[in-house]
TORMARRO-236278 format. One line per field, with one value per residue (C-alpha): z, y, x negated; residue in one letter. Coordinates in nm, 2 decimals, decimal comma, always signed. Layout:
BEGIN
Z = [Z|...] $
Y = [Y|...] $
X = [X|...] $
r = [A|...] $
This chain:
BEGIN
Z = [+6,88|+7,05|+7,32|+7,10|+6,85|+7,13|+7,28|+6,93|+6,87|+7,21|+7,17|+6,83|+6,96|+7,25|+7,02|+6,79|+7,07|+7,23|+6,90|+6,85|+7,21|+7,15|+6,83|+6,90|+7,26|+7,43|+7,76|+8,01|+7,84|+8,08|+8,05|+7,68|+7,58|+7,82|+7,67|+7,32|+7,41|+7,57|+7,27|+7,04|+7,24|+7,25|+6,87|+6,84|+7,06|+6,85|+6,51|+6,59|+6,31|+6,27|+6,43|+6,76|+6,75|+6,69|+6,99|+7,21|+7,11|+7,19|+7,54|+7,58|+7,49|+7,71|+8,02|+8,21|+8,57|+8,52|+8,33|+8,59|+8,92|+8,82|+8,63|+8,55|+8,91|+9,05|+8,81|+8,84|+9,22|+9,24|+8,99|+9,18|+9,52|+9,37|+9,35|+9,68|+9,94|+10,25|+10,47|+10,36|+10,43|+10,78|+10,86|+10,77|+10,86|+11,12|+10,89|+10,60|+10,82|+10,96|+10,61|+10,45|+10,71|+10,91|+10,60|+10,38|+10,64|+10,71|+10,34|+10,27|+10,53|+10,42|+10,05|+10,11|+10,33|+10,09|+9,78|+9,98|+10,05|+9,71|+9,53|+9,75|+9,67|+9,29|+9,32|+9,26|+9,61|+9,61|+9,91|+10,18|+10,15|+9,78|+9,85|+10,09|+9,82|+9,60|+9,89|+9,94|+9,57|+9,51|+9,84|+9,79|+9,58|+9,28|+9,30|+8,93|+8,85|+9,15|+9,12|+8,75|+8,78|+9,10|+8,91|+8,68|+8,92|+9,13|+9,46|+9,77|+9,87|+10,21|+10,05|+9,76|+10,01|+10,20|+9,89|+9,72|+10,04|+10,12|+9,77|+9,77|+10,09|+10,09|+9,75|+9,92|+10,22|+9,99|+9,80|+10,13|+10,26|+9,93|+9,96|+10,32|+10,23|+9,92|+10,15|+10,39|+10,10|+9,98|+10,33|+10,38|+10,05|+10,19|+10,53|+10,72|+10,91|+10,81|+11,06|+11,21|+10,88|+10,74|+11,03|+10,97|+10,60|+10,67|+10,90|+10,67|+10,36|+10,51|+10,76|+10,54|+10,24|+10,44|+10,58|+10,24|+10,07|+10,33|+10,31|+9,93|+9,93|+10,17|+9,95|+9,64|+9,83|+9,93|+9,56|+9,43|+9,68|+9,56|+9,19|+8,97|+8,64|+8,56|+8,33|+8,60|+8,86|+8,64|+8,60|+8,98|+9,02|+8,75|+8,94|+9,27|+9,12|+8,91|+9,15|+9,46|+9,34|+9,22|+9,56|+9,74|+9,54|+9,63|+10,00|+9,99|+10,11|+9,97|+9,65|+9,62|+9,98|+9,92|+9,61|+9,78|+10,06|+9,82|+9,60|+9,90|+10,02|+9,69|+9,59|+9,90|+10,07|+9,75|+9,54|+9,81|+9,93|+9,67|+9,33|+9,14|+8,97|+8,63|+8,76|+8,92|+8,59|+8,39|+8,66|+8,68|+8,31|+8,28|+8,55|+8,43|+8,08|+8,23|+8,43|+8,14|+7,89|+8,13|+8,24|+7,88|+7,82|+8,14|+8,06|+7,71|+7,85|+8,09|+7,79|+7,60|+7,89|+7,84|+7,58|+7,87|+8,06|+8,04|+7,97|+8,08|+8,22|+8,57|+8,59|+8,46|+8,73|+8,99|+8,84|+8,84|+9,20|+9,30|+9,21|+9,48|+9,73|+9,67|+9,71|+10,03|+10,17|+10,07|+10,24|+10,57|+10,56|+10,53|+10,72|+11,04|+11,08|+10,99|+11,25|+11,52|+11,42|+11,43|+11,81|+11,77|+11,41|+11,20|+10,87|+10,61|+10,60|+10,25|+10,34|+10,35|+10,03|+9,83|+9,98|+9,88|+9,52|+9,48|+9,57|+9,21|+9,13|+8,85|+8,70|+9,02|+9,10|+8,75|+8,78|+9,12|+8,98|+8,68|+8,91|+9,08|+9,00|+8,72|+8,82|+8,84|+9,14|+8,93|+8,64|+8,88|+9,06|+8,73|+8,60|+8,91|+8,92|+8,57|+8,61|+8,92|+8,76|+8,44|+8,64|+8,87|+8,59|+8,36|+8,59|+8,90|+8,71|+8,48|+8,75|+9,05|+8,95|+8,94|+9,26|+9,43|+9,32|+9,42|+9,76|+9,85|+9,76|+9,97] $
Y = [+11,09|+11,41|+11,42|+11,54|+11,26|+11,01|+11,13|+11,11|+10,76|+10,64|+10,78|+10,62|+10,28|+10,30|+10,39|+10,10|+9,85|+9,98|+9,94|+9,58|+9,49|+9,64|+9,46|+9,12|+9,05|+9,22|+9,24|+9,52|+9,80|+9,81|+9,44|+9,42|+9,70|+9,56|+9,21|+9,36|+9,56|+9,25|+9,03|+9,31|+9,34|+8,96|+8,96|+9,24|+9,05|+8,74|+8,91|+9,21|+9,46|+9,83|+9,83|+9,70|+9,97|+10,23|+10,11|+10,11|+10,47|+10,55|+10,41|+10,60|+10,93|+10,85|+10,69|+10,49|+10,56|+10,94|+10,97|+10,77|+10,88|+11,24|+11,30|+11,04|+10,91|+11,24|+11,26|+10,89|+10,89|+11,21|+11,08|+10,75|+10,92|+11,17|+10,90|+10,72|+10,79|+10,93|+10,80|+10,45|+10,49|+10,62|+10,30|+10,10|+10,35|+10,13|+9,83|+10,04|+10,20|+9,87|+9,70|+10,00|+10,02|+9,70|+9,49|+9,66|+9,62|+9,26|+9,18|+9,37|+9,16|+8,82|+8,89|+9,03|+8,74|+8,49|+8,64|+8,66|+8,29|+8,19|+8,39|+8,22|+7,88|+7,96|+8,10|+8,47|+8,61|+8,92|+9,14|+9,15|+9,52|+9,48|+9,18|+9,41|+9,68|+9,43|+9,35|+9,72|+9,79|+9,48|+9,47|+9,77|+9,69|+9,93|+10,16|+10,22|+9,85|+9,78|+10,06|+10,01|+9,64|+9,65|+9,85|+9,55|+9,26|+9,26|+9,25|+9,29|+9,66|+9,63|+9,45|+9,69|+9,98|+9,79|+9,69|+10,03|+10,23|+10,01|+10,04|+10,42|+10,45|+10,16|+10,28|+10,60|+10,40|+10,16|+10,43|+10,58|+10,25|+10,19|+10,53|+10,46|+10,12|+10,26|+10,53|+10,26|+10,06|+10,38|+10,45|+10,09|+10,12|+10,42|+10,26|+10,44|+10,30|+10,56|+10,44|+10,77|+10,95|+10,67|+10,72|+11,10|+11,04|+10,82|+11,07|+11,36|+11,18|+11,02|+11,28|+11,57|+11,43|+11,39|+11,74|+11,89|+11,72|+11,84|+12,20|+12,21|+12,06|+12,32|+12,60|+12,45|+12,40|+12,77|+12,87|+12,63|+12,75|+13,11|+13,02|+12,92|+12,85|+12,48|+12,57|+12,77|+12,50|+12,22|+12,44|+12,48|+12,10|+12,07|+12,32|+12,14|+11,81|+11,94|+12,22|+12,01|+11,72|+11,94|+12,12|+11,78|+11,69|+12,02|+11,98|+11,61|+11,48|+11,20|+11,33|+11,01|+11,05|+11,42|+11,35|+11,08|+11,32|+11,61|+11,39|+11,26|+11,62|+11,76|+11,45|+11,46|+11,80|+11,99|+11,81|+11,85|+12,20|+12,39|+12,29|+12,33|+12,03|+12,14|+12,17|+11,83|+11,68|+11,84|+11,77|+11,40|+11,37|+11,54|+11,33|+11,01|+11,07|+11,16|+10,84|+10,62|+10,77|+10,77|+10,41|+10,29|+10,47|+10,33|+9,97|+10,00|+10,12|+9,82|+9,59|+9,75|+9,76|+9,39|+9,51|+9,64|+9,32|+9,06|+8,74|+8,50|+8,16|+8,24|+8,56|+8,38|+8,12|+8,40|+8,56|+8,23|+8,16|+8,51|+8,47|+8,21|+8,40|+8,72|+8,55|+8,38|+8,71|+8,88|+8,61|+8,64|+9,02|+9,06|+8,74|+8,84|+9,19|+9,06|+8,78|+9,03|+9,27|+9,00|+9,04|+9,38|+9,39|+9,15|+9,03|+8,80|+8,45|+8,51|+8,85|+8,72|+8,52|+8,81|+9,05|+8,81|+8,76|+9,12|+9,26|+9,35|+9,49|+9,74|+10,02|+10,17|+9,85|+9,85|+10,22|+10,17|+9,87|+10,08|+10,36|+10,14|+10,20|+9,98|+9,65|+9,27|+9,33|+9,57|+9,32|+9,04|+9,27|+9,40|+9,05|+8,94|+9,26|+9,22|+8,86|+8,93|+9,23|+9,04|+8,75|+8,99|+9,19|+8,90|+8,61|+8,78|+9,08|+8,85|+8,61|+8,84|+8,87|+8,49|+8,44|+8,70|+8,54|+8,19|+8,31|+8,51|+8,22|+7,96] $
X = [-11,60|-11,48|-11,22|-10,93|-11,00|-11,01|-10,68|-10,51|-10,65|-10,53|-10,18|-10,16|-10,28|-10,04|-9,74|-9,83|-9,86|-9,53|-9,35|-9,48|-9,38|-9,03|-8,98|-9,14|-9,27|-8,98|-9,17|-9,16|-9,35|-9,65|-9,70|-9,64|-9,88|-10,15|-10,11|-10,14|-10,45|-10,60|-10,54|-10,67|-10,99|-11,05|-11,01|-11,26|-11,51|-11,47|-11,48|-11,71|-11,78|-11,73|-11,38|-11,52|-11,79|-11,52|-11,31|-11,62|-11,69|-11,33|-11,37|-11,69|-11,52|-11,23|-11,39|-11,13|-11,25|-11,27|-10,95|-10,75|-10,91|-10,96|-10,64|-10,37|-10,35|-10,23|-9,94|-9,85|-9,85|-9,65|-9,39|-9,36|-9,32|-9,07|-8,80|-8,86|-8,60|-8,75|-8,47|-8,54|-8,91|-8,83|-8,64|-8,95|-9,22|-9,40|-9,41|-9,53|-9,80|-9,93|-9,93|-10,10|-10,38|-10,43|-10,32|-10,58|-10,86|-10,78|-10,77|-11,09|-11,27|-11,13|-11,19|-11,54|-11,64|-11,50|-11,67|-12,00|-12,00|-11,86|-12,13|-12,40|-12,25|-12,26|-12,61|-12,54|-12,61|-12,39|-12,49|-12,23|-12,16|-12,10|-11,87|-11,68|-11,67|-11,48|-11,25|-11,18|-11,10|-10,89|-10,69|-10,45|-10,15|-10,12|-9,82|-9,84|-9,79|-9,56|-9,30|-9,24|-9,18|-8,97|-8,71|-8,65|-8,72|-8,40|-8,59|-8,37|-8,34|-8,51|-8,81|-8,82|-8,86|-9,13|-9,33|-9,30|-9,38|-9,68|-9,81|-9,79|-9,99|-10,23|-10,36|-10,49|-10,62|-10,79|-10,97|-11,09|-11,21|-11,39|-11,56|-11,66|-11,82|-11,99|-12,14|-12,26|-12,41|-12,59|-12,71|-12,83|-13,02|-13,21|-13,27|-12,99|-12,70|-12,44|-12,18|-12,09|-12,09|-11,86|-11,61|-11,62|-11,56|-11,26|-11,10|-11,16|-11,04|-10,73|-10,60|-10,72|-10,53|-10,21|-10,23|-10,32|-10,03|-9,79|-9,92|-9,92|-9,57|-9,44|-9,57|-9,42|-9,09|-9,08|-9,14|-8,88|-8,62|-8,66|-8,64|-8,34|-8,50|-8,58|-8,87|-9,05|-8,97|-9,11|-9,43|-9,44|-9,44|-9,71|-9,92|-9,86|-9,99|-10,29|-10,39|-10,33|-10,54|-10,82|-10,82|-10,83|-11,14|-11,30|-11,23|-11,34|-11,00|-10,78|-10,61|-10,39|-10,26|-10,20|-9,99|-9,78|-9,69|-9,62|-9,41|-9,20|-9,15|-9,04|-8,85|-8,64|-8,62|-8,70|-8,44|-8,17|-8,24|-8,43|-8,29|-7,97|-7,81|-7,93|-8,29|-8,27|-8,17|-8,45|-8,71|-8,61|-8,62|-8,95|-9,13|-8,97|-9,11|-9,45|-9,45|-9,35|-9,60|-9,89|-9,80|-9,82|-10,15|-10,29|-10,20|-10,33|-10,66|-10,67|-10,62|-10,90|-11,15|-11,22|-11,47|-11,69|-11,70|-11,98|-11,78|-12,06|-11,97|-12,09|-11,89|-11,58|-11,62|-11,63|-11,32|-11,13|-11,21|-11,13|-10,76|-10,67|-10,89|-10,70|-10,36|-10,48|-10,61|-10,28|-10,08|-10,28|-10,30|-9,92|-9,83|-10,02|-9,87|-9,52|-9,55|-9,65|-9,37|-9,11|-9,09|-8,92|-8,80|-8,60|-8,75|-8,59|-8,74|-8,88|-9,05|-9,41|-9,37|-9,23|-9,49|-9,76|-9,64|-9,52|-9,87|-9,97|-10,31|-10,37|-10,57|-10,70|-10,89|-11,05|-11,13|-11,31|-11,50|-11,61|-11,73|-11,99|-12,36|-12,50|-12,65|-12,58|-12,34|-12,13|-12,11|-11,99|-11,74|-11,60|-11,54|-11,37|-11,16|-11,05|-10,96|-10,75|-10,57|-10,48|-10,35|-10,16|-9,99|-9,92|-9,84|-9,71|-9,55|-9,36|-9,23|-9,16|-8,80|-8,75|-8,95|-8,73|-8,41|-8,53|-8,66|-8,35|-8,12|-8,30] $
r = [M|D|L|F|E|A|I|G|A|L|F|T|I|T|A|V|F|A|Y|L|N|Y|Q|Y|L|K|L|P|T|P|I|G|V|M|L|A|G|L|L|F|S|L|A|L|V|T|L|G|G|S|L|E|S|W|V|R|N|L|L|A|A|F|P|F|E|E|V|L|M|Q|G|M|L|A|F|L|L|F|A|G|A|L|H|V|N|L|D|D|L|R|K|S|W|L|S|I|L|V|L|A|T|L|G|V|L|V|S|T|F|I|V|G|S|G|V|Y|Y|L|S|S|W|L|G|Y|E|I|P|Y|L|Y|A|L|L|F|G|A|L|I|S|P|T|D|P|I|A|V|L|G|L|L|K|R|A|G|V|P|K|D|L|E|V|L|I|S|G|E|S|L|F|N|D|G|V|G|V|V|V|F|A|V|I|L|G|L|A|A|A|H|G|H|G|G|A|G|G|V|A|A|L|E|L|F|M|R|E|A|L|G|G|L|A|L|G|F|A|A|G|V|V|A|F|Y|M|L|R|R|T|D|D|Y|T|V|E|V|L|I|T|L|A|L|V|S|G|G|Y|A|L|A|A|R|L|H|T|S|G|P|L|A|M|V|V|A|G|L|L|I|G|N|H|G|R|A|L|A|M|S|E|R|T|R|E|H|L|D|T|F|W|E|M|V|D|E|I|L|N|A|L|L|F|V|L|I|G|L|E|V|L|L|I|R|L|T|P|G|F|M|E|M|A|F|L|A|I|P|L|I|L|L|A|R|F|V|S|V|G|L|P|V|A|I|M|R|S|F|R|K|F|A|S|Y|T|V|R|L|L|T|W|G|G|L|R|G|G|I|S|V|A|L|A|L|S|L|P|A|G|P|E|R|D|A|I|L|A|M|T|Y|G|V|V|V|F|S|V|L|A|Q|G|L|T|I|G|K|V|A|R|Y|A|S|S|N] $
């Protein structure tokens, strides 16, 4: 199957699932199409046959981790950041910074240590660095899943800003931490410590990504300010996203962080100072459509990816046990920073509960798990990742609104 055929097939499947969800399931589109894709995949696994082989060929021609991490992620992060109010983020900048950095590191350690001991208890003996890899890829909340659902959930405004801001930045931090630990695992396998190199990688990826996003955003802002044609201005933003993300990969800096910074800059200063009202309308419409379409494609792919997972009883046990471990790690990793910051900032009594339940995981975790080198550790990590993501999107995503209303009324 060639790439064009794979793209056509994926769009067709997504459209059919979106239609079925609209007519019958009536769930939020990302959740509905993922559930349809998951049920479809499980039916294929049960029945087998030529259709299962065809879908596997489709996934091979449209590899999830490459499509998301090297393409879709740039557009989704930019589109998400484009509509986040920078003034709201400034009011909560310290909380967001602490949750997106310290929170990810604490969660990575708790999850990694827990998985290491659980795997030993179950007789799988996942090496500690690989257990930490799972902790790193599953700890960041996914902005793609979070931002879409928060719009419908009725979460209080201050918490919506905190959750969305954290998810935008801890995603990039999580990818960097994952890359650092993966480098350490590779160095350990070749007999090297790799500690200094890992620290250099972290600094270059994180700080370099922030600096590149700001510089690219400033250049795009200057071009937008000197242009009064919405077609050209939309093209400038497309170039900013695709070119900026490609440049980040070339410079070995964090593309996700670069796109978040660029999106915040264009979405706030660019919209206010460099665009006419007509341009703002067209730009918003364009990027909202990009966001919705790519979200639907992404969640269909998540549903179909179950075909690549070894559903053995042992791995299913690990996946089942990983869910409460992730929730516990999330509770501690947000509860500890919030408890420290309560001495100089006021938080609602339900903040930790909503941050815990609103910390959804999504496609980025699956993509990072799929990017691991083949081996028994990868199979176990992929099964745990998929179990956590499915639970997160279906259970937490469908109930976050009710949890928010209950928590804020008590």
